[in-house]
LUMLONU-77769 format. One record per residue (C-alpha): residue number from 1; x, y, z; residue in one letter. Coordinates in pm, 1 decimal. Example, Ala and Ser with C-alpha at 12.3 -4.5 7.8 and 13.67 -1.06 7.14 Angstrom:
2
+-----+----------+----------+----------+---+
|   k |       c1 |       c2 |       c3 | r |
+-----+----------+----------+----------+---+
|   1 |   1230.0 |   -450.0 |    780.0 | A |
|   2 |   1367.0 |   -106.0 |    714.0 | S |
+-----+----------+----------+----------+---+
# end
This chain:
268
+-----+----------+----------+----------+---+
|   k |       c1 |       c2 |       c3 | r |
+-----+----------+----------+----------+---+
|   1 |      0.0 |      0.0 |      0.0 | M |
|   2 |    292.4 |    233.6 |     64.9 | K |
|   3 |    404.0 |    193.0 |   -297.4 | G |
|   4 |     53.4 |    278.5 |   -420.9 | A |
|   5 |     48.8 |    598.6 |   -213.6 | R |
|   6 |    392.8 |    694.6 |   -341.8 | L |
|   7 |    276.1 |    634.1 |   -698.5 | A |
|   8 |    -30.1 |    852.0 |   -632.5 | A |
|   9 |    189.4 |   1136.5 |   -504.8 | I |
|  10 |    422.8 |   1113.6 |   -804.5 | V |
|  11 |    129.8 |   1095.8 |  -1046.4 | F |
|  12 |    -38.4 |   1405.3 |   -896.2 | L |
|  13 |    290.8 |   1594.5 |   -901.8 | M |
|  14 |    348.1 |   1509.1 |  -1269.9 | V |
|  15 |     -8.3 |   1599.9 |  -1369.1 | V |
|  16 |     -1.7 |   1915.2 |  -1157.8 | G |
|  17 |    332.6 |   2023.8 |  -1302.1 | G |
|  18 |    212.7 |   1967.0 |  -1658.5 | A |
|  19 |    -99.1 |   2172.0 |  -1591.0 | C |
|  20 |     81.4 |   2458.8 |  -1418.2 | V |
|  21 |    337.9 |   2490.4 |  -1696.8 | F |
|  22 |     88.6 |   2426.5 |  -1976.8 | A |
|  23 |    140.4 |   2778.5 |  -2110.1 | D |
|  24 |    507.3 |   2698.1 |  -2170.6 | L |
|  25 |    462.7 |   2341.8 |  -2293.2 | L |
|  26 |    176.1 |   2388.0 |  -2536.7 | L |
|  27 |    187.0 |   2578.0 |  -2866.2 | P |
|  28 |   -177.0 |   2695.6 |  -2862.5 | A |
|  29 |   -433.6 |   2816.6 |  -2611.1 | S |
|  30 |   -742.0 |   2622.2 |  -2507.2 | Y |
|  31 |   -966.7 |   2851.2 |  -2716.4 | A |
|  32 |   -760.0 |   2849.0 |  -3037.3 | H |
|  33 |   -949.0 |   2695.5 |  -3328.3 | Q |
|  34 |   -777.3 |   2506.6 |  -3607.7 | F |
|  35 |  -1061.1 |   2572.7 |  -3849.5 | R |
|  36 |   -919.6 |   2344.7 |  -4118.0 | D |
|  37 |   -906.7 |   2044.0 |  -3881.8 | E |
|  38 |  -1237.9 |   1994.6 |  -3698.3 | P |
|  39 |  -1283.6 |   1651.1 |  -3538.3 | N |
|  40 |   -933.1 |   1554.1 |  -3644.4 | A |
|  41 |   -781.5 |   1224.0 |  -3535.2 | A |
|  42 |   -474.4 |   1218.1 |  -3305.8 | P |
|  43 |   -152.7 |   1322.1 |  -3478.0 | S |
|  44 |    191.8 |   1454.8 |  -3392.7 | S |
|  45 |     47.5 |   1806.5 |  -3387.3 | Q |
|  46 |   -270.9 |   1719.2 |  -3194.9 | H |
|  47 |   -201.2 |   1431.9 |  -2956.7 | L |
|  48 |   -569.0 |   1374.0 |  -2880.4 | L |
|  49 |   -709.5 |   1517.7 |  -3200.6 | G |
|  50 |   -945.1 |   1816.6 |  -3213.7 | T |
|  51 |  -1308.4 |   1873.8 |  -3117.6 | D |
|  52 |  -1592.3 |   1978.7 |  -3346.0 | D |
|  53 |  -1472.5 |   2341.3 |  -3331.8 | L |
|  54 |  -1114.3 |   2249.9 |  -3418.3 | G |
|  55 |   -976.8 |   2306.5 |  -3066.9 | R |
|  56 |   -688.3 |   2086.2 |  -2954.1 | D |
|  57 |   -824.1 |   1824.8 |  -2710.9 | R |
|  58 |   -491.8 |   1766.3 |  -2535.7 | F |
|  59 |   -457.0 |   2137.0 |  -2463.6 | V |
|  60 |   -811.6 |   2152.4 |  -2328.9 | R |
|  61 |   -758.4 |   1845.4 |  -2109.7 | V |
|  62 |   -453.9 |   2007.2 |  -1945.7 | L |
|  63 |   -629.3 |   2338.8 |  -1889.9 | Y |
|  64 |   -941.7 |   2166.4 |  -1758.4 | G |
|  65 |   -732.0 |   1961.2 |  -1518.7 | T |
|  66 |   -557.1 |   2279.7 |  -1403.9 | R |
|  67 |   -892.2 |   2434.5 |  -1309.9 | V |
|  68 |   -982.9 |   2143.7 |  -1083.7 | S |
|  69 |   -639.1 |   2080.4 |   -933.4 | L |
|  70 |   -587.3 |   2445.9 |   -839.8 | L |
|  71 |   -934.9 |   2552.6 |   -733.0 | L |
|  72 |  -1077.8 |   2237.8 |   -571.7 | A |
|  73 |   -810.9 |   2255.9 |   -294.4 | P |
|  74 |   -887.3 |   2628.0 |   -256.4 | A |
|  75 |  -1258.1 |   2550.0 |   -211.2 | A |
|  76 |  -1169.8 |   2267.7 |     30.3 | A |
|  77 |   -958.7 |   2511.9 |    231.8 | F |
|  78 |  -1252.4 |   2753.1 |    259.6 | V |
|  79 |  -1486.2 |   2470.6 |    364.1 | A |
|  80 |  -1236.6 |   2343.0 |    623.3 | S |
|  81 |  -1189.8 |   2695.0 |    759.1 | L |
|  82 |  -1564.6 |   2742.3 |    797.4 | L |
|  83 |  -1592.4 |   2398.4 |    960.3 | A |
|  84 |  -1315.6 |   2490.2 |   1207.0 | A |
|  85 |  -1483.5 |   2818.6 |   1292.1 | L |
|  86 |  -1841.1 |   2693.5 |   1322.3 | I |
|  87 |  -1771.9 |   2350.4 |   1469.8 | G |
|  88 |  -1490.7 |   2471.9 |   1694.2 | G |
|  89 |  -1691.7 |   2757.5 |   1846.8 | V |
|  90 |  -1998.3 |   2535.4 |   1892.5 | A |
|  91 |  -1801.1 |   2257.1 |   2060.0 | G |
|  92 |  -1608.5 |   2499.6 |   2279.8 | F |
|  93 |  -1915.8 |   2695.4 |   2391.1 | A |
|  94 |  -2126.9 |   2387.5 |   2461.1 | G |
|  95 |  -2476.4 |   2415.5 |   2604.6 | G |
|  96 |  -2750.9 |   2579.8 |   2403.8 | W |
|  97 |  -2500.4 |   2726.4 |   2156.6 | V |
|  98 |  -2377.1 |   2381.6 |   2057.7 | Q |
|  99 |  -2729.7 |   2241.9 |   2038.0 | K |
| 100 |  -2850.0 |   2529.6 |   1822.8 | G |
| 101 |  -2554.0 |   2520.1 |   1583.7 | V |
| 102 |  -2567.2 |   2142.7 |   1547.8 | M |
| 103 |  -2943.4 |   2153.6 |   1489.1 | A |
| 104 |  -2887.1 |   2405.0 |   1208.6 | A |
| 105 |  -2606.2 |   2186.8 |   1073.8 | T |
| 106 |  -2829.5 |   1877.6 |   1078.0 | D |
| 107 |  -3096.7 |   2073.7 |    891.3 | L |
| 108 |  -2835.4 |   2179.0 |    635.3 | F |
| 109 |  -2716.4 |   1818.5 |    596.5 | L |
| 110 |  -3073.6 |   1691.2 |    555.1 | S |
| 111 |  -3097.1 |   1880.1 |    225.8 | L |
| 112 |  -2962.9 |   1695.8 |    -80.9 | P |
| 113 |  -2628.6 |   1875.0 |   -113.3 | W |
| 114 |  -2590.2 |   1842.4 |   -488.9 | L |
| 115 |  -2946.5 |   1961.8 |   -553.9 | F |
| 116 |  -2895.9 |   2252.3 |   -314.6 | L |
| 117 |  -2578.6 |   2346.2 |   -499.2 | L |
| 118 |  -2753.9 |   2320.4 |   -836.0 | I |
| 119 |  -3040.9 |   2535.2 |   -710.2 | T |
| 120 |  -2814.3 |   2807.8 |   -574.3 | V |
| 121 |  -2600.1 |   2806.1 |   -889.0 | R |
| 122 |  -2906.3 |   2817.9 |  -1114.1 | A |
| 123 |  -3039.3 |   3137.1 |   -952.7 | V |
| 124 |  -2707.8 |   3313.1 |  -1009.8 | L |
| 125 |  -2623.1 |   3469.0 |  -1348.3 | P |
| 126 |  -2523.8 |   3207.5 |  -1604.8 | L |
| 127 |  -2408.9 |   3438.1 |  -1885.5 | N |
| 128 |  -2089.7 |   3551.3 |  -1715.0 | V |
| 129 |  -1726.2 |   3543.3 |  -1819.5 | S |
| 130 |  -1533.8 |   3216.3 |  -1775.5 | P |
| 131 |  -1319.4 |   3352.5 |  -1490.5 | L |
| 132 |  -1624.1 |   3474.1 |  -1298.3 | I |
| 133 |  -1797.7 |   3138.9 |  -1353.3 | S |
| 134 |  -1492.3 |   2961.3 |  -1208.7 | V |
| 135 |  -1496.2 |   3188.8 |   -903.6 | A |
| 136 |  -1871.5 |   3139.6 |   -852.1 | I |
| 137 |  -1854.2 |   2761.8 |   -889.2 | T |
| 138 |  -1574.2 |   2699.5 |   -642.8 | F |
| 139 |  -1688.2 |   2971.2 |   -400.6 | A |
| 140 |  -2021.1 |   2790.5 |   -377.5 | L |
| 141 |  -1841.7 |   2460.3 |   -318.6 | L |
| 142 |  -1642.7 |   2612.9 |    -33.6 | G |
| 143 |  -1934.6 |   2796.7 |    126.5 | C |
| 144 |  -2180.4 |   2505.2 |    105.4 | L |
| 145 |  -1947.8 |   2213.7 |    180.7 | G |
| 146 |  -1864.1 |   2278.8 |    546.6 | W |
| 147 |  -2149.0 |   2107.0 |    732.4 | A |
| 148 |  -2027.1 |   1745.5 |    753.5 | A |
| 149 |  -1678.3 |   1854.9 |    857.0 | A |
| 150 |  -1825.0 |   2094.5 |   1116.8 | A |
| 151 |  -1994.7 |   1804.6 |   1297.0 | R |
| 152 |  -1665.3 |   1615.7 |   1318.4 | V |
| 153 |  -1480.2 |   1923.7 |   1442.1 | V |
| 154 |  -1752.2 |   1995.9 |   1699.2 | C |
| 155 |  -1733.1 |   1641.1 |   1839.1 | A |
| 156 |  -1353.7 |   1655.9 |   1870.0 | D |
| 157 |  -1365.2 |   2003.3 |   2025.9 | T |
| 158 |  -1617.3 |   1882.6 |   2284.8 | T |
| 159 |  -1386.5 |   1593.7 |   2373.7 | S |
| 160 |  -1083.1 |   1823.7 |   2399.4 | L |
| 161 |  -1275.5 |   2074.1 |   2612.7 | R |
| 162 |  -1305.6 |   1814.4 |   2889.3 | E |
| 163 |   -949.0 |   1683.8 |   2859.2 | S |
| 164 |   -698.0 |   1715.1 |   3141.8 | D |
| 165 |   -458.5 |   1956.2 |   2970.5 | F |
| 166 |   -742.3 |   2198.8 |   2888.2 | V |
| 167 |   -868.6 |   2184.2 |   3247.7 | L |
| 168 |   -512.2 |   2252.9 |   3365.3 | L |
| 169 |   -481.2 |   2548.8 |   3128.5 | A |
| 170 |   -815.4 |   2682.1 |   3251.0 | R |
| 171 |   -701.3 |   2648.0 |   3610.9 | A |
| 172 |   -382.7 |   2838.9 |   3521.3 | S |
| 173 |   -585.6 |   3139.1 |   3411.1 | G |
| 174 |   -638.3 |   3075.9 |   3040.2 | S |
| 175 |   -988.6 |   3129.9 |   2916.7 | G |
| 176 |  -1206.1 |   3240.9 |   2631.3 | G |
| 177 |  -1052.0 |   3272.9 |   2287.0 | W |
| 178 |   -698.6 |   3221.4 |   2418.0 | R |
| 179 |   -790.8 |   2877.8 |   2548.1 | L |
| 180 |   -960.5 |   2792.4 |   2218.9 | L |
| 181 |   -687.5 |   2910.4 |   1977.8 | W |
| 182 |   -379.8 |   2826.9 |   2185.5 | R |
| 183 |   -477.7 |   2486.7 |   2326.4 | H |
| 184 |   -771.3 |   2335.9 |   2136.7 | I |
| 185 |   -729.3 |   2442.7 |   1773.5 | V |
| 186 |   -366.7 |   2310.5 |   1744.0 | P |
| 187 |   -494.4 |   1969.0 |   1850.1 | N |
| 188 |   -754.1 |   1975.5 |   1572.6 | L |
| 189 |   -497.5 |   2002.5 |   1293.8 | Q |
| 190 |   -501.1 |   1632.2 |   1202.7 | S |
| 191 |   -882.6 |   1630.7 |   1195.5 | V |
| 192 |   -899.3 |   1941.1 |    978.3 | L |
| 193 |   -632.2 |   1805.7 |    744.5 | L |
| 194 |   -828.7 |   1483.4 |    702.2 | A |
| 195 |  -1146.2 |   1681.0 |    629.0 | Q |
| 196 |   -952.3 |   1887.2 |    374.5 | F |
| 197 |   -836.9 |   1575.9 |    186.4 | W |
| 198 |  -1191.9 |   1438.0 |    196.8 | I |
| 199 |  -1328.9 |   1758.8 |     45.7 | A |
| 200 |  -1082.4 |   1788.3 |   -245.4 | V |
| 201 |  -1195.1 |   1480.2 |   -447.6 | P |
| 202 |  -1557.2 |   1545.8 |   -345.2 | A |
| 203 |  -1538.4 |   1897.3 |   -488.3 | F |
| 204 |  -1369.6 |   1772.3 |   -805.8 | I |
| 205 |  -1655.8 |   1527.1 |   -856.8 | L |
| 206 |  -1915.8 |   1794.3 |   -779.2 | T |
| 207 |  -1765.9 |   2040.8 |  -1026.9 | E |
| 208 |  -1771.0 |   1770.2 |  -1291.7 | A |
| 209 |  -2140.2 |   1709.1 |  -1222.5 | N |
| 210 |  -2217.8 |   2080.6 |  -1245.0 | L |
| 211 |  -2017.8 |   2111.5 |  -1566.6 | G |
| 212 |  -2202.2 |   1820.5 |  -1725.8 | M |
| 213 |  -2529.9 |   1998.8 |  -1645.7 | L |
| 214 |  -2404.6 |   2325.2 |  -1795.0 | G |
| 215 |  -2392.9 |   2501.0 |  -1455.4 | L |
| 216 |  -2017.9 |   2493.8 |  -1399.8 | G |
| 217 |  -1730.4 |   2668.7 |  -1568.9 | V |
| 218 |  -1841.3 |   2867.0 |  -1874.3 | A |
| 219 |  -1704.5 |   2812.8 |  -2222.2 | E |
| 220 |  -1458.5 |   2853.0 |  -2378.4 | P |
| 221 |  -1262.6 |   2777.7 |  -2057.3 | L |
| 222 |  -1251.0 |   2397.6 |  -2030.1 | P |
| 223 |  -1322.9 |   2198.4 |  -1718.1 | S |
| 224 |  -1364.2 |   1829.6 |  -1649.4 | W |
| 225 |  -1740.2 |   1877.4 |  -1653.9 | G |
| 226 |  -1742.3 |   2020.5 |  -2005.5 | S |
| 227 |  -1489.7 |   1761.4 |  -2124.8 | L |
| 228 |  -1694.1 |   1473.1 |  -1985.6 | L |
| 229 |  -2012.5 |   1617.1 |  -2134.6 | R |
| 230 |  -1873.9 |   1524.3 |  -2475.2 | E |
| 231 |  -1895.9 |   1156.5 |  -2376.5 | L |
| 232 |  -2276.6 |   1160.4 |  -2371.1 | Q |
| 233 |  -2302.3 |   1054.3 |  -2735.2 | S |
| 234 |  -2187.6 |    694.7 |  -2773.0 | Y |
| 235 |  -2232.8 |    705.6 |  -3150.5 | S |
| 236 |  -1962.0 |    972.0 |  -3167.4 | V |
| 237 |  -1732.2 |    787.9 |  -2927.2 | L |
| 238 |  -1755.8 |    452.0 |  -3100.4 | S |
| 239 |  -1510.9 |    564.7 |  -3366.2 | G |
| 240 |  -1307.1 |    800.3 |  -3145.1 | Q |
| 241 |  -1181.8 |    606.1 |  -2840.4 | P |
| 242 |   -922.4 |    876.5 |  -2762.7 | W |
| 243 |  -1206.7 |   1090.2 |  -2626.3 | Q |
| 244 |  -1207.1 |    862.3 |  -2320.2 | F |
| 245 |   -870.7 |   1006.8 |  -2210.3 | V |
| 246 |  -1031.5 |   1287.0 |  -1999.0 | P |
| 247 |  -1246.0 |   1026.4 |  -1821.5 | L |
| 248 |   -946.0 |    802.5 |  -1752.5 | I |
| 249 |   -741.5 |   1096.1 |  -1623.8 | L |
| 250 |  -1035.8 |   1207.4 |  -1409.6 | F |
| 251 |  -1065.3 |    862.5 |  -1249.0 | I |
| 252 |   -689.9 |    840.3 |  -1185.8 | L |
| 253 |   -672.1 |   1185.4 |  -1024.1 | V |
| 254 |   -970.4 |   1126.0 |   -794.2 | V |
| 255 |   -837.1 |    780.6 |   -701.0 | S |
| 256 |   -494.7 |    930.6 |   -622.1 | S |
| 257 |   -653.3 |   1180.4 |   -385.2 | F |
| 258 |   -836.7 |    897.3 |   -211.6 | H |
| 259 |   -506.2 |    713.3 |   -163.7 | L |
| 260 |   -361.6 |   1026.3 |     -2.4 | L |
| 261 |   -668.3 |   1042.3 |    220.1 | L |
| 262 |   -606.4 |    684.3 |    337.6 | L |
| 263 |   -246.5 |    781.2 |    419.4 | K |
| 264 |   -368.1 |   1081.1 |    617.1 | Q |
| 265 |   -623.7 |    876.0 |    811.7 | E |
| 266 |   -364.2 |    611.5 |    905.4 | W |
| 267 |   -109.0 |    871.8 |   1007.8 | S |
| 268 |   -372.5 |   1044.0 |   1223.7 | A |
+-----+----------+----------+----------+---+
# end
């Protein structure tokens, strides 16, 4: 299992490096159209061929992967931060504060998360620039994906609040926010890190679902959702098996993140 985790780390580093330096490695942008070569087969110039608009598929796969690999962790960081704030304060305060916050969290979790996300995204403007659509999509993921992690953080904070070292710190004169941030929050780092790694592949999958429904990243900026949407027509794919490359890469990236999550859980 250690070898599999090492392979996952190396794979993510290679894919991430290729995406970050795509501007230097690739001769054309993701929106450039080779008008004389629509739906072209793979060649030395176009490794994965071109789409129906003549855009290089390999270029679009790298840029779409960049969107997810850079912004899904950013959204996971926001969600983990909100979970630390909400769950940590609720668990530290206890009493009616904890009951009220956890009741609101349970109500939030009772709603189908994906449908809630689709509903909120649908009421926002859809005809926006690609960069704004990226910001909206991943901001929603971060702001709506905190609830499950907040329950875990609240439970751990409650346990730490009654621990011996916290009682000793309280007896020594520490109290309030100082007790929370200096003694409790540092001991939640492993929990928050695990929740972060859980959120990253979940947000990648969610963005892909939104993109396939046309509610994610706006064209012409590619994302995994828009790339996977092209796989809906089997009649087109039957003669173009290279179009499955985005799906294969998507599965490998999400699986690699899950292997890192297993490593984090065992180390914790």
